N, C-alpha and C positions, 0 to 999 in steps of 0.2 A: 208587703201587703198593699194591694191597690188602694188608690185614693177613693174612698167611699164616704159619701155624706150620709150618716145615719140619722134617722129621725126617731126620737123617743116617743112612743105612743102609749106606754104604760109601764107598770112595775108589778111583778108577781108579789102578791101579799101573803098568800098561804095556800096550802092544799085545801081541796073541798071534796068531801066524799072519799070513796075508796077506789074508783076506777082510774084516777089520774088527772082529774080536773083540778084547776087551781083558780083562785080568785085573783083578779087583776084590778089594780087601781088604774083606771083607764083615762088617758089624757086627751085623746082625739075627740072631736065633736060628736061623732056618731059611731057606734060599733058596726054599723053597716059597712064601714070601710073593710072590715074583716072578710065580708062576703066578696068584695071586689078583688082583694089581693089573694086570698086563699091560703096564705102562709104568713108566718112571722119569724123573726129572728130573736133568739134569747141570748143574753150575754150576762155573765156574772162578773163581779168586780175584777178587772184586769184580764178577763177571759176573752177569747175570740168568739164573735157571734156565731151561733149555730142555727140553721134554718129548719123549721118544722112546718109541716102541712097542718092546716086546721081541720080537725075532725068535726068539731061542733063548737058553738059558742052560744051563750044566752045571758040575758041580763039577770042580775040577782041583787036586790036592794040597790045600792049605789055603785055596784061593781059589775064587772063582766066576768063570767065563768068561762074559762077557755079549756078545751080538751084538744090536745095535739097528738098527731101520729108519732109513735115512738115513746110516749109517756104513758105507761100502762098500769100505774098503781099509785097509791098514796105516797109510798116511799120515794118513787121517782119524781113525783110532783114536788115533794118536800125538798128535793135536791136543788130545785130552781127557785126556792124562796128568796126574795130580794133581787132576782134577776131583772134586768131591763128588757122590756118588750120593744123591739125595734123594727123599722122598715128602712130599706134603702130609699133615699130621696127619689131616685129614678123609678121606684115601684109605685109611688103615690099617684093616684088618679089626679087629673087636673082639677083644681078647685072649681066650685060652681062660679058662675059669672058674678063678679064683684067680691068674691071670697078670696082669702089668702090663708096660707098656713102660717102658724106662729113662727116656725123656724125662718120664714122669709122676712119676718119683722125684726128679728134679732139684729142689733147694730144699726138700725135705721135712725136718722136724725128726726127728732121730735120738734115740730114747730107749733107755735101758738097761732091763732087765727090772724093776728096782725103781722105774721111772717117772722116774728122774733124766734130765735132758737132757745128751746128749753134744755135739751140734752140729747141723750141717746138711749134707746131701749136696750137694756142689758139683761133682763130676766123676766120670768113670768111666774105668777102665782095662779094656780088654776082652781083652787077650792078655798072657800065656798063659792066664789065667783072669780071670773078671770080678771086679774090685775096685771098691769104692765109695770115693771120696775124701770123707772127712767132715772138715769144718772145725769145730773146737771154737770155743766162744765166746771163747777166748783167742787164737784164730788159728792153733792148731796143726793139722797135717794128720794124720789117722788113715786108713790104708789098711785097708779091711775086706773080707775075702773074702765075697762075696755068694753063699752057698750056703744052700739051704732050711733045713737044720738049725740055722743060726746066725741066721735071720731069722724069729722066731716070728709076727710080725704086721706087716702093711702096711695102713694105714688111710688111703686116699687122701682120703676125706671129711674126716677130722680133720687131714690133712696130716702124719701121723707114720709112722715106721718104728721098730719095736722090734727091737733086736738082742740076741743072747746071745753075746757074745764068749768065746772059749775062755780059760781061765785064763792070765794073763800077757800076753795080746795088747795090751791097753790100756796096760799098764806100759811096753811098748816105746816107746810114743809119748808118754805123759803123764808119765813120770819127770822129764823136763826141766821141765815145768810145776810139779811139786811142789817141785823143788829151787829154782826161781825164786821160788815162793810163800812 
């Protein structure tokens, strides 16, 4: 299988209606991405991704309803329950100026404003708000709210993200480290 970087943009939650739509827990910033790419790849656990053209999509409550060519009824939609909704990294449009994709942040070194190293971005929590899971060099996890005013610099070329945590936030996570040290 060729080396392909897959980007997870959602997960099929359940079928919706009778014609083959399904509800997607959507992780990308905007469903307008679906208009730009025109297709998605679905993959079940351990399965090989399969490409589907998008017939239609629409927002519904806090989810996206997706209807794909080749999925023509509730039973077929149910077969994809729990599937990952993917795109190839090469299929993504360039981010807006100053924007980055989450997958580009994975593994970056996190620095504090004074230049000291906090750790590495290891994961993301997207609901109810975007949080970065930062693993310190001592193995502690810091959950950091990824809002623009707390992230003064992202330098993909240098492989670093500079954060400006509000007073006391790091104390919640690192107090145990200080006590152990």
